[in-house]
N, CA, C and O atoms as a Tripos MOL2 file, in Angstrom:
@<TRIPOS>MOLECULE
protein
  224   223    56     0     0
PROTEIN
NO_CHARGES

@<TRIPOS>ATOM
      1 N         -13.9250  -26.9090    7.0210 N.3       1 MET1
      2 CA        -13.2400  -25.7390    6.7640 C.3       1 MET1
      3 C         -11.7800  -25.8430    6.4160 C.2       1 MET1
      4 O         -10.9870  -26.3790    7.1890 O.2       1 MET1
      5 N         -11.3810  -25.2820    5.1390 N.am      2 LEU2
      6 CA        -10.0190  -25.6830    4.9480 C.3       2 LEU2
      7 C          -9.2010  -24.3050    5.3830 C.2       2 LEU2
      8 O          -7.9780  -24.3110    5.5220 O.2       2 LEU2
      9 N          -9.8430  -23.3790    5.5390 N.am      3 SER3
     10 CA         -9.0820  -22.3190    6.1570 C.3       3 SER3
     11 C          -8.3490  -22.7610    7.8230 C.2       3 SER3
     12 O          -7.2180  -22.4720    8.2120 O.2       3 SER3
     13 N          -9.2440  -23.4050    8.4470 N.am      4 THR4
     14 CA         -8.7950  -23.7870    9.8300 C.3       4 THR4
     15 C          -7.8550  -25.0590    9.6010 C.2       4 THR4
     16 O          -6.9000  -25.2550   10.3530 O.2       4 THR4
     17 N          -8.1150  -25.8110    8.6750 N.am      5 ARG5
     18 CA         -7.3360  -27.1470    8.6260 C.3       5 ARG5
     19 C          -5.6630  -26.5660    8.1270 C.2       5 ARG5
     20 O          -4.5850  -26.9870    8.5450 O.2       5 ARG5
     21 N          -5.9030  -25.5470    7.1720 N.am      6 PHE6
     22 CA         -4.5340  -24.6750    6.5030 C.3       6 PHE6
     23 C          -3.9560  -24.3920    7.5430 C.2       6 PHE6
     24 O          -2.9290  -24.9800    7.8820 O.2       6 PHE6
     25 N          -4.6610  -23.1670    8.4430 N.am      7 LEU7
     26 CA         -3.4840  -22.4500    9.2160 C.3       7 LEU7
     27 C          -3.6090  -23.0230   10.7560 C.2       7 LEU7
     28 O          -2.6290  -23.1060   11.4960 O.2       7 LEU7
     29 N          -4.8200  -23.3720   11.1050 N.am      8 GLY8
     30 CA         -5.0720  -23.3800   12.4630 C.3       8 GLY8
     31 C          -5.6370  -22.1030   13.4080 C.2       8 GLY8
     32 O          -5.2180  -20.9570   13.2400 O.2       8 GLY8
     33 N          -6.4890  -22.4010   14.2660 N.am      9 LEU9
     34 CA         -7.0190  -21.1780   15.0520 C.3       9 LEU9
     35 C          -5.9400  -20.4050   15.7710 C.2       9 LEU9
     36 O          -6.2500  -19.2280   15.9580 O.2       9 LEU9
     37 N          -5.0190  -20.6830   16.1210 N.am     10 CYS10
     38 CA         -4.0390  -19.7800   16.6520 C.3      10 CYS10
     39 C          -3.1500  -18.7640   15.7220 C.2      10 CYS10
     40 O          -2.7960  -17.6480   16.1020 O.2      10 CYS10
     41 N          -2.8700  -19.2890   14.5410 N.am     11 TYR11
     42 CA         -2.4800  -19.0160   13.5400 C.3      11 TYR11
     43 C          -3.1890  -17.9100   12.7630 C.2      11 TYR11
     44 O          -2.6870  -17.0190   12.0780 O.2      11 TYR11
     45 N          -4.4490  -18.1640   13.0220 N.am     12 ARG12
     46 CA         -5.3740  -17.2020   12.2050 C.3      12 ARG12
     47 C          -5.5540  -16.0620   13.2460 C.2      12 ARG12
     48 O          -5.5150  -14.9200   12.7870 O.2      12 ARG12
     49 N          -5.7390  -16.2040   14.5250 N.am     13 GLU13
     50 CA         -5.8110  -15.3620   15.5760 C.3      13 GLU13
     51 C          -4.1410  -14.2080   15.4420 C.2      13 GLU13
     52 O          -4.0930  -12.9870   15.5900 O.2      13 GLU13
     53 N          -3.3120  -14.8940   15.2150 N.am     14 LEU14
     54 CA         -2.0660  -13.8980   14.9570 C.3      14 LEU14
     55 C          -2.1160  -13.2250   13.6960 C.2      14 LEU14
     56 O          -1.5530  -12.1360   13.5880 O.2      14 LEU14
     57 N          -2.7790  -13.7850   12.6380 N.am     15 ALA15
     58 CA         -2.6410  -13.3670   11.4630 C.3      15 ALA15
     59 C          -3.5920  -11.7670   11.5370 C.2      15 ALA15
     60 O          -3.2260  -10.6730   11.1090 O.2      15 ALA15
     61 N          -4.9610  -12.1440   12.2710 N.am     16 LYS16
     62 CA         -5.8430  -10.9350   12.3970 C.3      16 LYS16
     63 C          -5.2470   -9.8330   13.1250 C.2      16 LYS16
     64 O          -5.6930   -8.6930   12.9920 O.2      16 LYS16
     65 N          -4.0410  -10.1540   14.0610 N.am     17 ASN17
     66 CA         -3.2870   -9.1140   14.7040 C.3      17 ASN17
     67 C          -2.4260   -8.3440   14.1050 C.2      17 ASN17
     68 O          -2.0550   -7.2070   14.3970 O.2      17 ASN17
     69 N          -2.0210   -9.2950   12.9240 N.am     18 TRP18
     70 CA         -0.9930   -8.7060   12.3110 C.3      18 TRP18
     71 C          -1.7370   -7.7870   10.9160 C.2      18 TRP18
     72 O          -1.0210   -6.9230   10.4110 O.2      18 TRP18
     73 N          -2.7000   -7.9290   10.5200 N.am     19 ILE19
     74 CA         -3.4490   -7.0130    9.5370 C.3      19 ILE19
     75 C          -3.4340   -5.5000    9.3820 C.2      19 ILE19
     76 O          -3.5460   -4.9500    8.2860 O.2      19 ILE19
     77 N          -3.2770   -4.8040   10.6270 N.am     20 PRO20
     78 CA         -3.1630   -3.5170   10.7520 C.3      20 PRO20
     79 C          -1.6670   -2.8650   10.4480 C.2      20 PRO20
     80 O          -1.4410   -1.8300    9.8210 O.2      20 PRO20
     81 N          -0.7200   -3.7480   11.0600 N.am     21 THR21
     82 CA          0.4740   -3.4300   10.9140 C.3      21 THR21
     83 C           1.0550   -3.4970    9.6120 C.2      21 THR21
     84 O           1.8060   -2.6680    9.0970 O.2      21 THR21
     85 N           0.4980   -4.9040    8.9830 N.am     22 ALA22
     86 CA          1.1860   -4.9450    7.5280 C.3      22 ALA22
     87 C           0.6080   -3.9520    6.4980 C.2      22 ALA22
     88 O           1.2350   -3.5600    5.5140 O.2      22 ALA22
     89 N          -0.9090   -3.5070    6.8870 N.am     23 SER23
     90 CA         -1.4490   -2.4800    5.7830 C.3      23 SER23
     91 C          -0.6590   -1.2330    6.0820 C.2      23 SER23
     92 O          -0.4360   -0.5190    5.1040 O.2      23 SER23
     93 N          -0.1930   -0.8330    7.2480 N.am     24 MET24
     94 CA          0.5030    0.1570    7.4120 C.3      24 MET24
     95 C           1.6510    0.2940    6.8930 C.2      24 MET24
     96 O           1.9700    1.3350    6.3190 O.2      24 MET24
     97 N           2.4290   -0.7130    7.0110 N.am     25 LYS25
     98 CA          4.0470   -0.9220    6.3790 C.3      25 LYS25
     99 C           3.7020   -0.6600    4.7550 C.2      25 LYS25
    100 O           4.3430    0.0790    4.0080 O.2      25 LYS25
    101 N           2.6210   -1.3930    4.4330 N.am     26 GLY26
    102 CA          2.2990   -1.0400    2.8450 C.3      26 GLY26
    103 C           2.0870    0.1510    2.4570 C.2      26 GLY26
    104 O           2.5980    0.4870    1.3890 O.2      26 GLY26
    105 N           1.4410    0.9260    3.0580 N.am     27 THR27
    106 CA          0.9720    2.2550    2.8010 C.3      27 THR27
    107 C           2.1010    2.8960    2.8170 C.2      27 THR27
    108 O           2.1280    3.7100    1.8940 O.2      27 THR27
    109 N           3.1840    2.8990    3.5370 N.am     28 VAL28
    110 CA          4.4410    3.7140    4.0120 C.3      28 VAL28
    111 C           5.0530    3.3310    2.8510 C.2      28 VAL28
    112 O           5.2090    4.1940    1.9870 O.2      28 VAL28
    113 N           5.5480    1.8730    2.5900 N.am     29 GLY29
    114 CA          6.0760    1.5310    1.5780 C.3      29 GLY29
    115 C           5.8910    2.2420   -0.0120 C.2      29 GLY29
    116 O           6.7660    2.8540   -0.6250 O.2      29 GLY29
    117 N           4.5500    1.9760   -0.4430 N.am     30 ALA30
    118 CA          4.0820    2.4550   -1.4430 C.3      30 ALA30
    119 C           4.3540    4.1910   -1.3290 C.2      30 ALA30
    120 O           5.0240    4.7470   -2.1990 O.2      30 ALA30
    121 N           3.9590    4.7110   -0.5540 N.am     31 ILE31
    122 CA          4.1190    6.2710   -0.3920 C.3      31 ILE31
    123 C           5.6880    6.6970   -0.5600 C.2      31 ILE31
    124 O           6.0340    7.7640   -1.0670 O.2      31 ILE31
    125 N           6.4930    5.8080   -0.1100 N.am     32 GLY32
    126 CA          8.0110    5.8810   -0.2000 C.3      32 GLY32
    127 C           8.7410    5.6070   -1.7590 C.2      32 GLY32
    128 O           9.6850    6.1510   -2.3320 O.2      32 GLY32
    129 N           8.0070    4.7220   -2.0560 N.am     33 LEU33
    130 CA          8.5370    4.4440   -3.5880 C.3      33 LEU33
    131 C           7.9790    5.4690   -4.4430 C.2      33 LEU33
    132 O           8.6970    5.6600   -5.4250 O.2      33 LEU33
    133 N           6.8760    6.2410   -4.4030 N.am     34 VAL34
    134 CA          6.3200    7.2370   -5.0430 C.3      34 VAL34
    135 C           7.2610    8.4030   -4.8740 C.2      34 VAL34
    136 O           7.6230    9.1210   -5.8060 O.2      34 VAL34
    137 N           7.6180    8.5330   -3.6590 N.am     35 TRP35
    138 CA          8.8940    9.5800   -3.2810 C.3      35 TRP35
    139 C          10.1130    9.6900   -3.7530 C.2      35 TRP35
    140 O          10.8280   10.5990   -4.1730 O.2      35 TRP35
    141 N          10.2130    8.1430   -3.5300 N.am     36 ALA36
    142 CA         12.0580    7.9600   -4.1480 C.3      36 ALA36
    143 C          11.7920    8.1410   -6.2240 C.2      36 ALA36
    144 O          12.6950    8.4960   -6.9820 O.2      36 ALA36
    145 N          10.3470    7.7800   -6.6670 N.am     37 SER37
    146 CA         10.7200    7.8610   -7.9510 C.3      37 SER37
    147 C          10.3200    9.0990   -8.6930 C.2      37 SER37
    148 O          10.3290   10.1780   -8.1010 O.2      37 SER37
    149 N          10.0190    9.0260   -9.7720 N.am     38 ASP38
    150 CA          9.5500   10.5110  -10.4230 C.3      38 ASP38
    151 C           8.5100   10.8990  -10.1080 C.2      38 ASP38
    152 O           7.6310   10.7210  -10.9510 O.2      38 ASP38
    153 N           8.1040   11.5780   -8.8240 N.am     39 TRP39
    154 CA          6.6980   11.9330   -8.5180 C.3      39 TRP39
    155 C           5.8730   12.7600   -9.3170 C.2      39 TRP39
    156 O           4.6450   12.7330   -9.2250 O.2      39 TRP39
    157 N           6.6100   13.6330  -10.2460 N.am     40 PRO40
    158 CA          5.9950   14.4010  -10.9010 C.3      40 PRO40
    159 C           5.1400   13.7330  -12.2970 C.2      40 PRO40
    160 O           4.1180   14.1180  -12.8640 O.2      40 PRO40
    161 N           5.9080   12.7550  -12.5120 N.am     41 LEU41
    162 CA          5.1600   11.7510  -13.4070 C.3      41 LEU41
    163 C           3.9490   11.0080  -12.8020 C.2      41 LEU41
    164 O           2.8400   10.8660  -13.3170 O.2      41 LEU41
    165 N           4.4110   10.5370  -11.5320 N.am     42 THR42
    166 CA          3.4560    9.7460  -10.6860 C.3      42 THR42
    167 C           2.2810   10.7440  -10.4750 C.2      42 THR42
    168 O           1.1770   10.3740  -10.8760 O.2      42 THR42
    169 N           2.3550   11.5620  -10.0850 N.am     43 LEU43
    170 CA          1.2870   12.7580   -9.7410 C.3      43 LEU43
    171 C           0.5590   13.5250  -11.0540 C.2      43 LEU43
    172 O          -0.2240   14.4750  -11.0380 O.2      43 LEU43
    173 N           1.1120   12.7510  -12.2190 N.am     44 ASP44
    174 CA          0.2010   13.3690  -13.4490 C.3      44 ASP44
    175 C          -1.0690   12.4350  -13.6130 C.2      44 ASP44
    176 O          -2.0140   12.8460  -14.2860 O.2      44 ASP44
    177 N          -1.1080   11.3050  -13.0680 N.am     45 TRP45
    178 CA         -2.0970   10.6600  -12.7360 C.3      45 TRP45
    179 C          -3.4700   11.2450  -12.1940 C.2      45 TRP45
    180 O          -4.5920   10.8890  -12.5530 O.2      45 TRP45
    181 N          -3.1190   12.3120  -11.1630 N.am     46 LEU46
    182 CA         -3.7750   12.6470  -10.4140 C.3      46 LEU46
    183 C          -4.6670   13.6350  -11.2120 C.2      46 LEU46
    184 O          -3.9430   14.5790  -11.5270 O.2      46 LEU46
    185 N          -6.1990   13.8620  -11.7730 N.am     47 PRO47
    186 CA         -6.4480   14.9560  -12.2860 C.3      47 PRO47
    187 C          -6.5880   16.2870  -11.4510 C.2      47 PRO47
    188 O          -6.7960   17.1400  -12.3150 O.2      47 PRO47
    189 N          -6.5830   16.8180  -10.4020 N.am     48 PRO48
    190 CA         -6.3390   17.9520   -9.9360 C.3      48 PRO48
    191 C          -4.9690   18.6090   -9.9240 C.2      48 PRO48
    192 O          -4.8090   19.7970   -9.6460 O.2      48 PRO48
    193 N          -4.0340   17.8090  -10.2280 N.am     49 ILE49
    194 CA         -2.6250   18.1390  -10.1540 C.3      49 ILE49
    195 C          -2.0560   17.9990  -11.4850 C.2      49 ILE49
    196 O          -0.8660   18.2310  -11.7010 O.2      49 ILE49
    197 N          -2.9030   17.6130  -12.4120 N.am     50 ASN50
    198 CA         -2.4150   17.2800  -13.9460 C.3      50 ASN50
    199 C          -1.7770   18.2180  -14.4550 C.2      50 ASN50
    200 O          -0.6910   17.9760  -14.9810 O.2      50 ASN50
    201 N          -2.3640   19.6950  -14.4200 N.am     51 GLY51
    202 CA         -1.8730   20.4840  -15.1340 C.3      51 GLY51
    203 C          -0.3030   21.2880  -14.2030 C.2      51 GLY51
    204 O           0.2900   22.2780  -14.6300 O.2      51 GLY51
    205 N          -0.0880   20.8380  -13.4380 N.am     52 LYS52
    206 CA          0.6010   21.6860  -12.4490 C.3      52 LYS52
    207 C           2.1730   22.0040  -13.1690 C.2      52 LYS52
    208 O           2.7290   23.0760  -13.4040 O.2      52 LYS52
    209 N           2.7380   20.1660  -13.4700 N.am     53 PHE53
    210 CA          3.8360   20.4790  -14.2180 C.3      53 PHE53
    211 C           4.2580   20.2440  -15.1720 C.2      53 PHE53
    212 O           5.2670   19.5790  -15.4050 O.2      53 PHE53
    213 N           3.2960   20.9390  -16.1530 N.am     54 LYS54
    214 CA          3.3680   20.7690  -17.7170 C.3      54 LYS54
    215 C           4.0590   22.0190  -18.2810 C.2      54 LYS54
    216 O           3.6710   23.1580  -18.0190 O.2      54 LYS54
    217 N           5.2730   21.6930  -19.1980 N.am     55 ASP55
    218 CA          6.3430   22.4980  -19.5370 C.3      55 ASP55
    219 C           5.7060   23.5120  -20.7720 C.2      55 ASP55
    220 O           5.2570   23.2190  -21.8800 O.2      55 ASP55
    221 N           5.8270   24.4990  -20.2560 N.am     56 ASP56
    222 CA          5.5140   25.7180  -21.2100 C.3      56 ASP56
    223 C           6.3570   26.4510  -22.7480 C.2      56 ASP56
    224 O           5.8750   27.4370  -23.3060 O.2      56 ASP56
@<TRIPOS>BOND
     1     1     2 1
     2     2     3 1
     3     3     4 2
     4     3     5 am
     5     5     6 1
     6     6     7 1
     7     7     8 2
     8     7     9 am
     9     9    10 1
    10    10    11 1
    11    11    12 2
    12    11    13 am
    13    13    14 1
    14    14    15 1
    15    15    16 2
    16    15    17 am
    17    17    18 1
    18    18    19 1
    19    19    20 2
    20    19    21 am
    21    21    22 1
    22    22    23 1
    23    23    24 2
    24    23    25 am
    25    25    26 1
    26    26    27 1
    27    27    28 2
    28    27    29 am
    29    29    30 1
    30    30    31 1
    31    31    32 2
    32    31    33 am
    33    33    34 1
    34    34    35 1
    35    35    36 2
    36    35    37 am
    37    37    38 1
    38    38    39 1
    39    39    40 2
    40    39    41 am
    41    41    42 1
    42    42    43 1
    43    43    44 2
    44    43    45 am
    45    45    46 1
    46    46    47 1
    47    47    48 2
    48    47    49 am
    49    49    50 1
    50    50    51 1
    51    51    52 2
    52    51    53 am
    53    53    54 1
    54    54    55 1
    55    55    56 2
    56    55    57 am
    57    57    58 1
    58    58    59 1
    59    59    60 2
    60    59    61 am
    61    61    62 1
    62    62    63 1
    63    63    64 2
    64    63    65 am
    65    65    66 1
    66    66    67 1
    67    67    68 2
    68    67    69 am
    69    69    70 1
    70    70    71 1
    71    71    72 2
    72    71    73 am
    73    73    74 1
    74    74    75 1
    75    75    76 2
    76    75    77 am
    77    77    78 1
    78    78    79 1
    79    79    80 2
    80    79    81 am
    81    81    82 1
    82    82    83 1
    83    83    84 2
    84    83    85 am
    85    85    86 1
    86    86    87 1
    87    87    88 2
    88    87    89 am
    89    89    90 1
    90    90    91 1
    91    91    92 2
    92    91    93 am
    93    93    94 1
    94    94    95 1
    95    95    96 2
    96    95    97 am
    97    97    98 1
    98    98    99 1
    99    99   100 2
   100    99   101 am
   101   101   102 1
   102   102   103 1
   103   103   104 2
   104   103   105 am
   105   105   106 1
   106   106   107 1
   107   107   108 2
   108   107   109 am
   109   109   110 1
   110   110   111 1
   111   111   112 2
   112   111   113 am
   113   113   114 1
   114   114   115 1
   115   115   116 2
   116   115   117 am
   117   117   118 1
   118   118   119 1
   119   119   120 2
   120   119   121 am
   121   121   122 1
   122   122   123 1
   123   123   124 2
   124   123   125 am
   125   125   126 1
   126   126   127 1
   127   127   128 2
   128   127   129 am
   129   129   130 1
   130   130   131 1
   131   131   132 2
   132   131   133 am
   133   133   134 1
   134   134   135 1
   135   135   136 2
   136   135   137 am
   137   137   138 1
   138   138   139 1
   139   139   140 2
   140   139   141 am
   141   141   142 1
   142   142   143 1
   143   143   144 2
   144   143   145 am
   145   145   146 1
   146   146   147 1
   147   147   148 2
   148   147   149 am
   149   149   150 1
   150   150   151 1
   151   151   152 2
   152   151   153 am
   153   153   154 1
   154   154   155 1
   155   155   156 2
   156   155   157 am
   157   157   158 1
   158   158   159 1
   159   159   160 2
   160   159   161 am
   161   161   162 1
   162   162   163 1
   163   163   164 2
   164   163   165 am
   165   165   166 1
   166   166   167 1
   167   167   168 2
   168   167   169 am
   169   169   170 1
   170   170   171 1
   171   171   172 2
   172   171   173 am
   173   173   174 1
   174   174   175 1
   175   175   176 2
   176   175   177 am
   177   177   178 1
   178   178   179 1
   179   179   180 2
   180   179   181 am
   181   181   182 1
   182   182   183 1
   183   183   184 2
   184   183   185 am
   185   185   186 1
   186   186   187 1
   187   187   188 2
   188   187   189 am
   189   189   190 1
   190   190   191 1
   191   191   192 2
   192   191   193 am
   193   193   194 1
   194   194   195 1
   195   195   196 2
   196   195   197 am
   197   197   198 1
   198   198   199 1
   199   199   200 2
   200   199   201 am
   201   201   202 1
   202   202   203 1
   203   203   204 2
   204   203   205 am
   205   205   206 1
   206   206   207 1
   207   207   208 2
   208   207   209 am
   209   209   210 1
   210   210   211 1
   211   211   212 2
   212   211   213 am
   213   213   214 1
   214   214   215 1
   215   215   216 2
   216   215   217 am
   217   217   218 1
   218   218   219 1
   219   219   220 2
   220   219   221 am
   221   221   222 1
   222   222   223 1
   223   223   224 2
@<TRIPOS>SUBSTRUCTURE
     1 MET1         2 RESIDUE 1 A MET
     2 LEU2         6 RESIDUE 1 A LEU
     3 SER3        10 RESIDUE 1 A SER
     4 THR4        14 RESIDUE 1 A THR
     5 ARG5        18 RESIDUE 1 A ARG
     6 PHE6        22 RESIDUE 1 A PHE
     7 LEU7        26 RESIDUE 1 A LEU
     8 GLY8        30 RESIDUE 1 A GLY
     9 LEU9        34 RESIDUE 1 A LEU
    10 CYS10       38 RESIDUE 1 A CYS
    11 TYR11       42 RESIDUE 1 A TYR
    12 ARG12       46 RESIDUE 1 A ARG
    13 GLU13       50 RESIDUE 1 A GLU
    14 LEU14       54 RESIDUE 1 A LEU
    15 ALA15       58 RESIDUE 1 A ALA
    16 LYS16       62 RESIDUE 1 A LYS
    17 ASN17       66 RESIDUE 1 A ASN
    18 TRP18       70 RESIDUE 1 A TRP
    19 ILE19       74 RESIDUE 1 A ILE
    20 PRO20       78 RESIDUE 1 A PRO
    21 THR21       82 RESIDUE 1 A THR
    22 ALA22       86 RESIDUE 1 A ALA
    23 SER23       90 RESIDUE 1 A SER
    24 MET24       94 RESIDUE 1 A MET
    25 LYS25       98 RESIDUE 1 A LYS
    26 GLY26      102 RESIDUE 1 A GLY
    27 THR27      106 RESIDUE 1 A THR
    28 VAL28      110 RESIDUE 1 A VAL
    29 GLY29      114 RESIDUE 1 A GLY
    30 ALA30      118 RESIDUE 1 A ALA
    31 ILE31      122 RESIDUE 1 A ILE
    32 GLY32      126 RESIDUE 1 A GLY
    33 LEU33      130 RESIDUE 1 A LEU
    34 VAL34      134 RESIDUE 1 A VAL
    35 TRP35      138 RESIDUE 1 A TRP
    36 ALA36      142 RESIDUE 1 A ALA
    37 SER37      146 RESIDUE 1 A SER
    38 ASP38      150 RESIDUE 1 A ASP
    39 TRP39      154 RESIDUE 1 A TRP
    40 PRO40      158 RESIDUE 1 A PRO
    41 LEU41      162 RESIDUE 1 A LEU
    42 THR42      166 RESIDUE 1 A THR
    43 LEU43      170 RESIDUE 1 A LEU
    44 ASP44      174 RESIDUE 1 A ASP
    45 TRP45      178 RESIDUE 1 A TRP
    46 LEU46      182 RESIDUE 1 A LEU
    47 PRO47      186 RESIDUE 1 A PRO
    48 PRO48      190 RESIDUE 1 A PRO
    49 ILE49      194 RESIDUE 1 A ILE
    50 ASN50      198 RESIDUE 1 A ASN
    51 GLY51      202 RESIDUE 1 A GLY
    52 LYS52      206 RESIDUE 1 A LYS
    53 PHE53      210 RESIDUE 1 A PHE
    54 LYS54      214 RESIDUE 1 A LYS
    55 ASP55      218 RESIDUE 1 A ASP
    56 ASP56      222 RESIDUE 1 A ASP
């Protein structure tokens, strides 16, 4: 097993414990990036909101 030789059992258990925290921080970071950027342009990719920000 390459993964047990590379990380070891202790580090593999630590990595399993940090997966929910890392995914939550990644989600919050992605939402923060969308919020800080041009969010109408980002929301233009979503079909239900596509026509909401069109200029007449």
